[in-house]
MIDREN-301894 format. One record per residue (C-alpha): x, y, z. Coordinates in Angstrom, 1 decimal, always signed. Example, Ala and Ser with C-alpha at 12.3 -4.5 7.8 and 13.67 -1.06 7.14 Angstrom:
+12.3/-4.5/+7.8
+13.7/-1.1/+7.1
***
This chain:
+70.3/+232.5/+145.8
+72.4/+235.3/+147.1
+73.1/+233.7/+150.4
+74.4/+230.7/+148.7
+76.4/+232.9/+146.5
+77.8/+234.7/+149.7
+78.8/+231.5/+151.4
+81.1/+230.7/+148.4
+83.3/+233.7/+149.2
+86.9/+233.3/+151.0
+88.9/+235.9/+152.4
+92.6/+236.4/+152.0
+94.2/+234.8/+155.1
+92.1/+231.8/+154.3
+94.0/+230.6/+151.2
+96.8/+227.9/+151.6
+99.6/+230.5/+150.0
+101.0/+231.7/+153.7
+103.0/+228.6/+154.9
+106.8/+229.1/+154.2
+107.7/+225.8/+155.7
+107.5/+223.4/+152.8
+109.2/+225.8/+150.2
+112.2/+226.2/+153.2
+112.5/+222.5/+153.7
+112.5/+222.2/+149.8
+115.4/+224.6/+149.8
+117.7/+223.0/+152.4
+116.9/+219.9/+150.2
+118.3/+221.4/+147.1
+121.4/+222.9/+149.2
+122.1/+219.6/+150.3
+122.1/+217.9/+146.8
+124.1/+221.2/+145.6
+126.7/+220.6/+148.4
+126.9/+216.9/+147.5
+127.7/+217.6/+143.9
+130.2/+220.2/+144.8
+131.8/+218.0/+147.5
+132.2/+215.4/+144.3
+133.8/+218.2/+142.6
+136.5/+218.8/+144.9
+139.2/+216.7/+143.3
+138.8/+218.9/+140.2
+141.3/+221.7/+140.7
+139.5/+224.1/+138.6
+136.5/+223.5/+140.8
+138.1/+223.2/+144.2
+137.6/+226.8/+145.4
+134.1/+227.4/+144.4
+133.0/+223.6/+145.8
+135.2/+224.5/+149.2
+133.1/+227.7/+149.7
+129.7/+225.9/+149.6
+130.9/+223.4/+151.8
+132.1/+226.0/+154.2
+128.6/+228.2/+154.0
+126.5/+225.0/+154.3
+128.1/+224.4/+157.6
+127.4/+227.7/+158.8
+123.9/+227.9/+157.6
+123.4/+224.1/+158.8
+124.6/+225.4/+162.1
+122.4/+228.3/+162.5
+119.5/+226.6/+161.6
+120.1/+224.0/+164.1
+120.3/+226.8/+166.9
+117.2/+228.1/+165.3
+115.2/+224.7/+166.0
+116.4/+224.4/+169.5
+115.6/+228.1/+170.6
+112.0/+227.6/+169.1
+111.9/+224.6/+171.5
+112.7/+226.7/+174.5
+116.6/+226.2/+174.8
+117.6/+230.0/+176.0
+121.3/+228.6/+175.6
+120.5/+228.1/+172.0
+118.8/+231.6/+171.6
+121.9/+233.4/+173.0
+124.3/+231.2/+170.8
+122.2/+232.3/+168.0
+122.1/+235.8/+168.8
+125.8/+236.0/+169.3
+126.7/+234.1/+166.1
+124.5/+236.3/+163.9
+125.9/+239.5/+165.6
+129.6/+238.4/+164.8
+128.6/+237.4/+161.0
+127.1/+240.9/+160.5
+130.1/+242.6/+162.1
+132.6/+240.6/+160.0
+130.7/+241.4/+157.0
+130.5/+244.9/+157.9
+134.5/+245.1/+158.2
+135.3/+242.8/+155.1
+132.5/+245.4/+153.0
+134.4/+248.2/+154.5
+138.3/+246.8/+153.5
+137.1/+245.5/+150.6
+134.2/+247.4/+148.8
+135.1/+246.6/+145.3
+134.1/+242.7/+146.0
+131.1/+243.7/+147.8
+129.5/+246.6/+145.6
+128.9/+244.4/+143.1
+127.1/+242.0/+145.4
+125.1/+245.1/+147.1
+124.0/+246.0/+143.8
+121.9/+243.0/+143.2
+120.4/+242.7/+146.6
+117.0/+244.7/+147.9
+118.2/+244.3/+151.5
+121.5/+244.0/+153.7
+122.2/+243.0/+157.1
+123.0/+245.6/+159.4
+123.5/+245.6/+163.4
+121.0/+247.7/+165.3
+123.1/+249.5/+168.0
+121.8/+252.1/+170.8
+124.8/+254.1/+169.9
+124.3/+256.7/+167.1
+127.6/+256.6/+165.9
+127.5/+253.0/+165.1
+124.1/+253.3/+163.4
+125.5/+256.2/+161.1
+128.3/+253.9/+160.1
+126.0/+251.3/+158.9
+124.1/+253.8/+157.0
+126.9/+255.3/+155.6
+128.0/+251.5/+154.3
+124.8/+251.1/+152.8
+125.2/+254.3/+150.8
+128.7/+253.4/+149.8
+127.6/+250.1/+148.7
+124.8/+251.2/+147.1
+122.6/+248.4/+148.0
+119.4/+247.6/+145.7
+121.1/+249.8/+142.7
+120.1/+246.9/+140.1
+118.3/+244.6/+142.4
+115.4/+242.5/+140.7
+112.7/+243.7/+143.3
+113.0/+247.9/+143.0
+112.9/+249.2/+146.8
+114.6/+252.5/+145.8
+112.3/+255.7/+145.5
+113.6/+257.6/+142.6
+115.4/+261.0/+144.0
+113.3/+264.2/+143.6
+110.0/+262.5/+142.8
+106.8/+262.3/+144.9
+104.3/+261.3/+142.7
+102.4/+258.2/+143.8
+103.6/+256.3/+140.7
+107.2/+256.4/+141.9
+106.7/+255.7/+145.5
+108.1/+252.5/+147.0
+105.5/+249.6/+146.8
+104.1/+248.4/+150.2
+103.2/+245.0/+151.7
+100.3/+246.6/+153.2
+98.6/+246.2/+150.0
+96.8/+242.9/+149.4
+97.7/+242.2/+145.9
+101.3/+243.1/+146.7
+101.4/+240.9/+149.8
+100.2/+238.1/+147.4
+102.6/+238.7/+144.5
+105.8/+239.0/+146.9
+104.6/+235.7/+148.8
+104.3/+233.8/+145.5
+107.4/+235.4/+143.9
+109.3/+234.0/+147.1
+107.8/+230.6/+146.6
+109.0/+230.6/+142.8
+112.4/+231.5/+143.8
+112.4/+228.0/+146.1
+110.9/+226.0/+142.9
+113.1/+227.4/+140.4
+116.4/+225.6/+141.1
+114.6/+222.6/+141.1
+112.8/+223.4/+138.0
+115.8/+224.4/+136.2
+117.7/+221.2/+137.4
+115.0/+218.6/+136.4
+113.3/+219.8/+133.4
+116.5/+219.2/+131.0
+116.5/+215.4/+132.5
+112.9/+214.9/+131.8
+113.0/+216.1/+128.5
+116.0/+213.5/+127.9
+113.7/+210.9/+129.5
+115.7/+210.2/+132.8
+113.7/+207.8/+135.0
+115.3/+209.1/+138.2
+114.8/+212.7/+137.2
+110.7/+211.7/+137.1
+111.2/+210.3/+140.7
+112.8/+213.2/+142.2
+109.8/+215.2/+140.2
+107.4/+213.2/+142.4
+108.9/+213.7/+145.3
+109.3/+217.7/+145.1
+105.9/+217.9/+144.2
+104.9/+215.9/+147.2
+106.8/+218.0/+149.5
+105.0/+221.4/+148.3
+101.2/+222.7/+148.4
+99.0/+221.1/+145.7
+98.9/+224.8/+144.0
+102.6/+225.5/+143.8
+103.4/+221.6/+142.5
+101.1/+222.0/+139.5
+103.5/+225.0/+138.5
+107.0/+223.5/+139.2
+108.0/+222.7/+135.7
+107.0/+226.1/+134.5
+109.6/+228.0/+136.7
+112.2/+226.5/+134.8
+111.8/+228.9/+131.9
+111.1/+232.2/+133.8
+114.7/+233.2/+134.3
+115.4/+236.1/+136.5
+112.6/+239.0/+137.2
+113.3/+241.5/+134.6
+111.1/+244.0/+132.7
+111.1/+241.5/+129.7
+110.0/+238.5/+131.5
+107.2/+240.3/+133.6
+104.6/+238.8/+131.2
+106.1/+235.0/+132.1
+106.1/+235.9/+135.8
+102.3/+237.3/+135.7
+101.2/+233.9/+133.9
+102.7/+231.4/+136.5
+101.9/+233.8/+139.4
+98.2/+233.3/+138.1
+98.0/+229.8/+137.7
+99.4/+229.6/+141.4
+96.9/+231.8/+142.4
+93.8/+230.2/+140.6
+95.1/+226.8/+141.7
+95.1/+228.2/+145.3
+91.7/+229.6/+145.1
+90.1/+226.1/+143.4
+89.9/+228.0/+140.3
+88.1/+231.0/+141.6
+90.2/+233.7/+142.6
+87.3/+235.9/+141.7
+85.9/+234.6/+145.0
+88.3/+236.1/+147.4
+86.7/+239.0/+149.2
+90.0/+241.4/+149.0
+90.2/+240.9/+145.2
+86.7/+241.5/+144.4
+87.3/+244.9/+146.1
+90.4/+245.5/+144.5
+89.0/+244.7/+140.8
+86.0/+246.9/+142.0
+88.1/+249.8/+142.5
+90.1/+249.0/+139.1
+86.9/+249.2/+137.3
+85.9/+252.2/+138.9
+89.2/+253.9/+137.5
+89.6/+252.3/+134.0
+86.0/+251.6/+132.5
+84.8/+255.2/+131.2
+81.1/+253.8/+131.1
+81.1/+253.2/+134.8
+79.3/+256.3/+137.0
+81.9/+256.7/+139.7
+80.0/+260.0/+141.1
+76.7/+257.8/+141.2
+78.4/+254.9/+142.9
+80.2/+257.3/+145.7
+76.9/+259.0/+146.3
+73.7/+256.6/+145.6
+75.0/+253.1/+146.0
+75.9/+252.2/+149.8
+76.3/+248.4/+149.7
+78.7/+246.1/+147.8
+75.9/+244.5/+146.0
+74.8/+247.9/+144.4
+78.3/+248.6/+143.4
+78.6/+245.1/+141.8
+75.3/+245.4/+140.2
+76.4/+248.5/+138.7
+79.6/+246.9/+137.7
+77.8/+244.3/+135.7
+76.0/+247.0/+133.8
+79.3/+248.9/+133.2
+81.0/+246.0/+131.4
+78.0/+244.9/+129.2
+75.3/+243.5/+131.3
+73.9/+239.9/+130.3
+75.2/+240.5/+126.8
+79.2/+241.4/+127.8
+81.3/+239.7/+130.0
+80.4/+237.9/+133.6
+80.9/+239.9/+136.6
+83.4/+237.1/+137.5
+85.3/+237.6/+134.2
+85.6/+241.1/+134.7
+86.9/+240.5/+138.0
+89.5/+238.1/+137.0
+90.4/+240.7/+134.0
+90.9/+243.3/+136.5
+92.6/+241.1/+138.8
+95.1/+239.9/+136.3
+95.9/+243.7/+135.3
+96.4/+244.8/+139.2
+99.1/+241.5/+139.5
+100.9/+243.2/+136.2
+100.8/+246.4/+137.6
+102.4/+245.0/+140.8
+105.3/+243.5/+139.2
+105.9/+246.5/+137.1
+106.3/+248.6/+140.5
+108.4/+246.1/+141.8
+111.1/+245.4/+139.4
+113.9/+247.6/+139.3
+114.3/+250.1/+136.2
+117.7/+249.6/+136.1
+117.3/+246.1/+135.2
+117.2/+245.4/+131.5
***
């Protein structure tokens, strides 16, 4: 019985959540649709400027992606062109942001990262660092990357993607970002019974991994990641994770370890001293954990692990959301 149970366990690396290609493809399709709609609006004077900007931006992006694809196929000329075009873009961005900081500052506040150009020259590195400070990059970004000044406790340190749970949350948030525009576009049309929207929905779901397609429309109601929307994000991320784990996230080895550590910290009935000193194997720890949460009359071990894992997801989201957001 024990051997059969162990065979059902899986590792985090084996989950189907790490492939970004389907989501990036979906993002390109959405941008193409958006640019098509923008082109149709060019005849409207009030929409001319925004539509023209989108078309120019789309052309630049398409060109870079084509160079990227050619470089991956071994084309050295394309690789050099990609380097030079990106370098030129970053230099232009630096100059524009230096000359018109009032335009770029608000943009920078909402970004958790900013393009810079690495240089061997210390003076150039200092110029970019000074610009980042002037723009206050990440000040109101959804994802908190800033460490509060003058504080050094564990709770105020920046979250790290070295942690298994954080890597999963960051990965799924990124995937939600690709799905949200489609969900926000399709859900109102579907509510109105639009037949074409149903066909598009099936196409989009077909492009996505099954675990993501099942939660696509739920992304329409998420809104931006803010303190007040964490609960909605927890529910969608949890559903995506459950679908990716065939309904059993508690069978992921790394999640089991996280949940056990969480139980050790949070359940007063758990004798942590005895675990550290008298129990040498994971099996013994899990057996003691079952007793701690009520044994045969209380929650099952699997349910206890799922409860702790969901708490961990919420804690990770809370640590990532910028407290400046409201």
